[in-house]
N, C-alpha and C positions, 0 to 999 in steps of 0.2 A: 821501216822507220815510221811511216804513216800509221801502220797498224799498231806499233808500240805506243805512239802518241794517243791514238784513239783509246787503247786499253787503259793508258794512264789517266786519260780524261774521265773515262767511265768509272775507274776505281776512285779517283778523286771526288767525282760527283756522288758516288755511293757513300764514301766516307763523310762527305759534307752533309748528306741527307741523314745519315745515322747520327751524326753529332747534333744536328738541329733537333731531330726527334728525341734523342736522349736528353738533351737539355730541357726540352719541353716536359718530359716525364719528371725530371728532377724539380722543375718549378712547380709542377702539380703536387709532388710530394711535400714540398716546402709549404705550399698553400694549405694542404690538408692538415699538416701538423700545426700550422699557425692558427687555423680555425679551431682545432681541438684544444689548444692552449687557451685561446680566447674564451671558449665555452667551458673551461675548467674540466674538460674531459681528458683525463690522463690515462685512459684505457687504450689509447692508440698503439697499434703495433703494425707497422707497414712491412710488407715482405721484402726480403733482401735479394731475391732473384733478379737477374737482368742488370746487375750493377757491376761496376769495376771493383777490384779488390779494395781500394781505398774508400770508395763510396759505400761498399758493403759494410766495412768496419765502422764507418760513420753512422750508418743507419742502425746497425746493431747497438751502438752506443746510445743513440737517441731513443731506441726502444727501451733499453735498460734504464735510461734517465726517466722516461715516462713511468716505468714501474716504480722507481725509487720515489718520485714525486707523489704518486698515488699512495704508496705505502705510508709516506710521511704525513700526507693529508689525513688518511684514515686513522693513523696513530694519534695525531693531534685531536681529531674529532672524538676518539674514544677517551682520551685523557680529559677533555673538556666535560664529557658526560660523567666521568668518574668524579671530578671535582664537584659538579652540581649534585650528583647523587649523595656524596658524603654530607654536604650541607643540608639537603632536603631530608635525608633520613634522620639526621640528628634533631632537627627542628620538629619534624612530624612526630617522631617517637616521643619526644618530650611532651608534646601536646596530647598524644593518644593515651599514654600510660595512666594518668590520673582519671581520665574519662572512663576507661575500661575498668579500672579498679573500683571506682566509686559506684558505677552502674551495677557491676557484679555484686558488690556488697549490699546494695539496696534491694536487689532481686532476692536476696536471702532473708530479708526482714519480714516478719509476720504481718506487720501493718501495711505492707505493700502487696503481699500475696493475695491474688484473686480480687484486686481492686482495679479501678479504672486507670491507675497509674502504671500498673504492671506492663501492659502492651507497649506503652511509650518508652519505659525504661529498658525493656527487652530490645526494642528497636535501636536504642542508643548503644546498648552493649553489643548487639550483632554488627552494627555499622562500624563501631570502633575495632572489633575483631577483624572484620573484613579489611579495613584500612591498614591494620597492623600487618596482615598477611601480604597486602599489596606492597608495603614498605619493605617487608622481608625479601620480596622479589627485587626491589631496588638494591638491596645489599648484595645480592648475588653478583651484580655487575662490578661492584667496587671491592669485594673481598675475596677475589680469586687468589688461591695460593700460587706461588711461583711454580712453573712447570719443571718437571724432572725429565730432562731430555735423554732418551736412549735410542739405540738403533732398533727399529721395529720392522718386521716383515709385514708388508702392507696387505698382501692377499689373505692370509689367515685372519687378520683383523676385520677385513671386509666380510669374510665368511661368518664371523661371529655376529656381526650386525645383521646379516641376512637371516640368520637363524632366529633372531628376535622378531622378524617380520616375514614369516613364511607365506603369508597371504599375498605378498607382492611377487610378481614375476621379475627375477633379477637377470640382468645382462651385464656381466663383469668382464671387461677386456683389460686385464692387468697382467704384465709379465710376472711369472712366479718368483723370480729372484729379486724383485724390487724391494729395496730397504730404504726406509725414510728415517729422519731424525726428528723425533717428536715425543711428547708426553702421552703415554698410552691411554690413560684415562681421559685426558682432554680430547684427544683425537677421536676416540670412540664416542664421546659425548657429542661432538660436532656431527659425526656421521649419523648418530641416532637422532639428533635434532632435525637434520635435513630429511631423514626418512619419515619421522613423525609428522613433519609439516606436509610431506607429500601424501601420506595416508589421510590426514585431515582434509586435504584438498581433493579427495576421491581418486587418488592414484591407484593404479593396479600394476604399474610397471616401473621399475627402477633401472636406470642405466648408469654404469660407472665405467669410464673409459679414460685412458691416458691421452693427453693432448700433445700433438706434435707442434711445438712452438714455431718451428721453421715453416711448416705448411699451414699453420693457424687452423688446424682441423684435427678431428679424431682419425688416426691412421687405420688402415685396414688390418685385419688379423694377420695377413701375410707380412705386412710391414712391421707389426709388433714382433713377430717371431724372428725377423731378420736383423733387428737391432738389439744390441746388448743393453742391459740396464744402465750401465755407466754412461751411455750416450744420451740419456734423457735428462731433461731439467735445465741444464745450463746454469747461469748465475742466479736465477730466481727460484730454483727449486723444481720439484716435480709438480706438474699441473694436471689435475683430474677434472673431468667433466662429470658432474653428478646431476642427472636429469630425471624427470618423471612425466607421466602423461596426465597429471592431475589438472585441476582448473587453472587456467593461465592467470598471471598477475596483471591486474589492470594497469594501463600505462600511467595513470595518475598516481599510482601507489609505488611505482618502482624507485623513485628517488628517496622515499621515506622508509624503505624496507629494513634498513639497518639502524633506524632511529629507535632508541630504547622506548618500550611501551607502545610503539605503533603496531597496531594489529588490524587485520581485516576480518578476524573471527570474533564472534560474540563472546565466546568463553576464553579467548586467548589472553595471555598476560603481556605479550609483545616483547618478551626479553630473549626468546630463543635464538633469533638470528643475530641480534646485537651481542649477546653473550658468546655465541659461536665465533663471531668475527674477532672479539677480544681475545678469546682463547687461542685462535690461530695467530694473531699478532704477537702474543706472548711467546709463541713457539717459533717465531721467525717466519711464519707463513702468512696466508691471506685467504679470505673468503669473499667472493664477489658474485654478483648476478651475471650470468652469461648473456651477452648481447645477442648471440645467434644460438638457436636451439638445434639439436641433432634430430635426425629423422625419428618421428614417433613421439617426440617429447614436446610438451607445452611450456615447461619450466625447467631451467637448468642453472646450476651454480658452478663456478670455477673455484676449486679448492687447491691452493698452492701449499705444498708441504716441503720443508727443508730436507736436503739430502745430506748424508754423512760426509 
């Protein structure tokens, strides 16, 4: 009898300790998510291991809610840039067209040729042409055609991109039977843009790997082979990590990376990443900067693609 009471007391004490410890972990989770929301960081994804079934379902829902909010915020941001782009392109082109036309006409006049006026008029013409090209890049953001979504085998598409950049060492960890739902041309362009940026940042190595959303990391090759293609992605689609060993992105530039015309390169137009994100949003996917980099990579992006 005494032994049973002692065992019951020990079990009750252990259960009480577990409950207190478990509640402390739940409060810590709530605090982390509250801070993330306060800082407008909707990239939070807390693990679901160590939770009771109801708590696990709630955490999964909160993780998906964060994804939904982030997607909507990014969509609203892109739409705002589109509206601004349409207004600016219209006004700038109206101002540029007569300047370019008049200066070009004057350069063809005999009384201007080989005079002191020619260099100045040539400078006006060249500047107007440069500004016109700049505005044309503006239009690329606001005049995308609607995507034509089809079922695409992902691995052959990645191999096509790899052939275009043979100087890079490629590490591709993708199941051969993965099929995604996307516009072939748009998806290829996004992958090409990411690779082009890596090359311009002195990269020599590209890494493309599927991300295990439950473990929040890239799985091992053995794990890849053990899981079927249908088990990947969940509600938000298939997530790929696309990284390289090029020059890292300065901390002060990370927030502006997807802002149209923001660039850290002297010759860059600053539309590659913003255009790529818009193309992914149109296909029901997403393009984001990876918070944590895989081994051997200095820069990485998370590319989310819809599944059939």
